[in-house]
C-alpha positions in Angstrom: -84.1 20.3 76.7 -85.8 17.7 79.0 -84.6 14.1 78.9 -87.2 11.7 77.5 -87.2 7.9 78.4 -87.8 4.6 76.8 -90.4 2.2 78.2 -90.3 -1.8 77.7 -93.7 -3.2 78.5 -93.7 -6.9 79.3 -90.0 -6.6 80.1 -89.9 -10.0 82.1 -90.6 -12.2 79.1 -88.2 -14.2 76.9 -87.6 -11.1 74.4 -87.8 -8.2 76.9 -85.3 -9.7 79.4 -82.4 -9.3 76.9 -84.0 -6.2 75.2 -83.9 -4.3 78.2 -80.2 -5.2 78.8 -79.1 -3.9 75.4 -81.2 -0.8 75.5 -79.7 0.2 78.9 -76.4 -0.6 77.4 -77.0 1.7 74.4 -78.8 4.5 76.1 -77.9 4.3 79.8 -79.6 2.4 82.7 -81.5 5.4 83.9 -83.3 6.1 80.6 -85.0 2.7 80.1 -87.9 1.9 82.3 -88.7 -1.9 82.5 -92.3 -3.0 83.4 -93.9 -6.2 83.9 -97.0 -7.4 85.6 -94.8 -9.4 87.9 -92.1 -8.0 90.2 -88.6 -8.5 88.6 -85.8 -7.6 91.1 -83.1 -8.5 88.7 -84.3 -5.7 86.4 -84.7 -3.2 89.2 -81.1 -3.7 90.1 -79.9 -2.4 86.8 -82.3 0.5 86.2 -85.8 1.8 87.0 -88.6 -0.8 87.2 -92.5 -0.5 87.2 -94.8 -3.3 88.2 -97.9 -2.7 86.1 -100.7 -4.7 84.4 -100.9 -2.9 80.9 -104.7 -3.4 81.1 -104.5 -1.1 83.9 -105.5 2.0 81.8 -105.1 4.6 84.5 -101.9 3.0 85.7 -100.4 3.0 82.4 -101.5 6.6 81.6 -99.9 7.7 84.8 -96.7 6.0 83.8 -96.5 7.8 80.7 -97.0 11.1 82.5 -94.5 10.6 85.3 -91.5 9.1 83.1 -92.0 11.4 80.1 -91.7 8.4 77.6 -90.6 9.0 74.0 -90.2 5.4 72.9 -92.3 2.4 74.0 -91.4 -1.3 73.1 -94.8 -3.3 73.8 -94.0 -6.9 74.4 -96.5 -8.0 76.7 -98.7 -10.7 75.1 -100.2 -14.3 75.5 -98.4 -16.4 73.1 -99.7 -19.1 70.7 -99.7 -22.2 72.7 -100.8 -20.5 76.0 -103.4 -18.5 74.0 -105.2 -21.6 72.9 -105.7 -22.6 76.3 -107.1 -19.1 77.3 -108.4 -17.5 74.1 -110.5 -14.7 75.8 -107.7 -13.8 78.0 -105.2 -13.9 75.0 -107.4 -11.5 72.9 -108.0 -9.2 75.7 -104.3 -8.7 76.6 -103.0 -8.8 73.2 -105.4 -6.5 71.7 -106.7 -4.1 74.5 -103.0 -3.7 75.4 -102.1 -2.6 72.0 -105.0 -0.1 71.7 -104.1 1.5 75.2 -100.5 2.0 74.1 -101.2 3.4 70.6 -103.6 5.9 72.1 -101.2 6.9 74.7 -98.3 7.1 72.0 -100.8 9.3 69.9 -101.2 11.7 73.0 -97.6 11.8 74.1 -96.0 11.8 70.6 -94.0 8.4 71.1 -92.6 6.1 68.8 -93.7 2.4 69.3 -92.1 -1.0 68.5 -94.6 -3.9 68.4 -93.8 -7.3 67.5 -96.1 -9.3 65.3 -95.6 -12.9 64.4 -95.4 -15.5 61.6 -98.7 -16.8 63.4 -100.6 -14.2 61.2 -100.2 -16.6 58.2 -102.5 -19.7 57.8 -103.0 -22.6 55.5 -103.5 -20.4 52.6 -100.0 -18.6 52.7 -97.3 -20.2 50.7 -95.5 -22.8 52.8 -92.0 -22.0 51.5 -90.6 -18.4 51.3 -93.9 -16.8 52.3 -93.7 -13.0 51.1 -94.6 -10.1 53.2 -98.1 -9.5 51.7 -99.4 -13.0 51.8 -103.0 -13.8 52.6 -103.5 -13.9 56.4 -105.9 -16.5 57.7 -104.5 -17.2 61.2 -105.7 -20.3 62.9 -105.0 -19.2 66.6 -106.2 -16.5 68.8 -102.7 -15.2 69.0 -102.4 -15.0 65.2 -105.8 -13.4 65.0 -104.8 -10.7 67.4 -101.5 -10.1 65.8 -103.1 -9.9 62.3 -105.7 -7.3 63.7 -102.9 -5.6 65.5 -101.0 -4.9 62.3 -103.9 -3.2 60.9 -104.5 -1.1 64.0 -100.7 0.0 63.8 -101.1 1.1 60.2 -104.3 2.8 61.0 -102.7 4.9 63.9 -99.8 5.8 61.6 -101.9 6.8 58.7 -104.7 8.6 60.7 -102.6 10.3 63.4 -99.0 10.0 62.4 -98.0 7.7 65.3 -94.5 6.2 64.2 -95.3 2.5 65.0 -92.7 -0.2 63.5 -93.1 -3.8 63.5 -91.4 -7.1 62.6 -93.0 -10.6 62.3 -90.9 -12.7 64.5 -90.3 -16.4 63.8 -89.6 -18.6 66.8 -87.0 -17.2 69.1 -84.3 -19.3 70.7 -82.6 -18.1 73.9 -80.7 -19.4 77.0 -81.4 -16.2 79.2 -85.1 -16.6 79.9 -87.8 -19.2 80.1 -89.9 -19.5 77.0 -93.1 -17.9 77.1 -95.7 -20.5 75.9 -95.1 -20.5 72.2 -95.4 -23.3 69.7 -91.6 -23.1 69.0 -90.6 -23.3 72.4 -89.2 -26.9 71.9 -86.0 -25.3 70.2 -85.1 -24.2 73.7 -86.4 -27.1 75.7 -84.3 -29.6 73.7 -81.2 -27.9 74.6 -82.0 -27.9 78.3 -82.8 -31.5 78.1 -79.6 -32.2 76.2 -77.3 -30.6 78.7 -79.1 -32.1 81.8 -79.2 -35.6 80.4 -83.0 -35.9 80.4 -84.9 -37.6 77.6 -86.8 -35.1 75.7 -90.4 -35.9 74.3 -90.9 -33.3 71.6 -94.4 -32.1 70.9 -93.9 -31.6 67.3 -93.3 -34.2 64.4 -89.6 -34.7 63.6 -90.2 -33.3 60.1 -92.0 -30.2 61.1 -90.0 -27.2 59.5 -90.5 -23.7 60.9 -88.7 -20.4 60.8 -86.5 -19.7 63.8 -84.2 -16.9 65.1 -81.6 -16.6 67.7 -82.2 -14.0 70.4 -79.2 -11.8 69.4 -80.6 -11.4 66.0 -84.2 -10.7 67.2 -82.8 -8.0 69.6 -80.8 -6.3 66.7 -83.9 -6.5 64.4 -85.8 -4.5 66.9 -83.1 -1.9 67.3 -82.4 -1.6 63.6 -85.9 -1.1 62.6 -86.4 1.6 65.3 -83.3 3.4 64.1 -84.1 3.1 60.5 -85.2 6.6 58.8 -88.9 6.9 58.5 -88.8 7.6 54.8 -87.1 4.3 54.2 -90.0 2.3 55.6 -92.5 1.1 53.0 -94.4 -1.2 55.3 -96.4 0.0 58.3 -98.2 -3.2 59.1 -95.2 -5.5 59.8 -91.9 -6.8 58.1 -91.1 -10.4 57.8 -87.8 -11.1 59.2 -86.0 -14.4 58.5 -82.9 -16.3 60.0 -82.9 -20.0 59.6 -85.7 -22.7 59.2 -85.3 -26.0 60.7 -87.0 -29.3 62.0 -86.8 -31.0 65.4 -84.7 -33.8 63.5 -82.2 -31.2 62.2 -81.7 -29.4 65.6 -81.5 -32.5 67.4 -78.7 -33.6 64.9 -76.9 -30.4 65.3 -76.9 -30.8 69.2 -75.7 -34.3 68.9 -72.6 -33.0 67.2 -71.8 -31.8 70.8 -73.8 -34.1 72.8 -74.2 -37.5 71.1 -76.1 -39.2 73.8 -79.1 -36.7 73.5 -82.3 -38.9 73.6 -85.4 -37.6 72.3 -88.6 -38.6 70.5 -91.5 -37.2 68.7 -94.7 -37.1 70.6 -97.1 -34.7 68.8 -99.7 -32.9 70.9 -102.0 -29.9 69.9 -99.2 -27.7 69.1 -98.4 -29.9 65.8 -101.8 -28.4 64.3 -100.6 -24.9 65.0 -97.2 -25.5 63.6 -98.8 -27.0 60.3 -100.8 -23.9 59.8 -97.5 -21.7 59.6 -94.9 -21.2 56.8 -91.9 -23.3 56.8 -89.7 -20.4 55.8 -90.4 -16.6 55.1 -89.3 -14.1 52.4 -87.9 -11.0 54.2 -86.5 -9.2 51.0 -88.7 -6.2 52.0 -86.7 -5.8 55.3 -83.5 -6.4 53.6 -84.1 -3.7 51.1 -85.7 -1.1 53.2 -83.6 -1.0 56.4 -80.7 -3.6 55.5 -81.8 -6.4 57.6 -79.6 -9.5 57.6 -79.3 -12.3 60.2 -75.9 -13.4 61.7 -76.9 -16.8 63.2 -77.5 -20.1 61.4 -78.2 -23.4 63.0 -74.6 -24.3 63.6 -73.9 -20.9 65.3 -77.1 -21.0 67.3 -76.1 -24.7 68.5 -72.6 -23.9 69.3 -73.6 -20.8 71.4 -76.5 -22.5 73.2 -74.3 -25.3 74.0 -71.6 -23.0 75.4 -74.2 -21.2 77.6 -76.8 -23.9 78.8 -75.2 -25.4 81.8 -77.0 -28.3 83.8 -77.5 -25.8 86.5 -78.9 -23.1 84.3 -81.2 -25.6 82.6 -82.4 -26.8 86.3 -83.1 -23.2 87.2 -85.2 -22.5 84.1 -87.2 -25.8 84.3 -88.0 -24.9 87.9 -89.5 -21.5 86.5 -91.7 -23.2 84.1 
């Protein structure tokens, strides 16, 4: 029986960088094709790499044919803060990219992982313990595209039997890759400022509570939902997944247990309005029930591990890439 491969689109981003590494460790480096719009030499050293714009429909189709894809992780997207600066581009990439992948998955009988976001919720959703089926009134083009995308995923599952699986990620925290232009990026930037001795002007108010997740938990959520028996899944739009919720003040205090001299202040900008439209915490009981989801990292564990890995040299390298 011929070997079929796993494709990660948008592999050079914050989530993709670590997901590719984990997938290659699990399935073998030769079976995981990383793809990004930009050349990524570090990824091609560890396994196959294809430079590709996912909006290139012909190129994407050729890639599916050549590589005999059985599973796709579609991560390419323009995130919330960046999307507000380029709304037309965000809609085009986030929506047309998804539709092209869903159609190719239908033709090639592929399983698909597509990340949604807490950005699908708006002011009408409960602020605390927002449930999976809360009203969606997103206030950003990123949230609008994710809300529409969830419905397309369910449509392709119900109409064509495409096995699409999705989780709604909160803000993601990682020391491996530069954040991708999201509203929660401060939770990475404040660590970089702390270890390098820089003053940090936080673009959110000190008391703005948002759901967050450490990257190892985010990677595990993707792998676990993809491995779950199809019959166990009751949601074919997207599952809430929660880990921890905190404010800039709380994460700063946690960092100051290690680096008391951390200097920061709150200087809200346009991202404050985005953050205020999102829930402060989410209810992930459906994910816990259906496929046994459970996070492993709280604010203390996140802080301890970030401080252990974000060196001044690494912080400088990451800041140079922004």
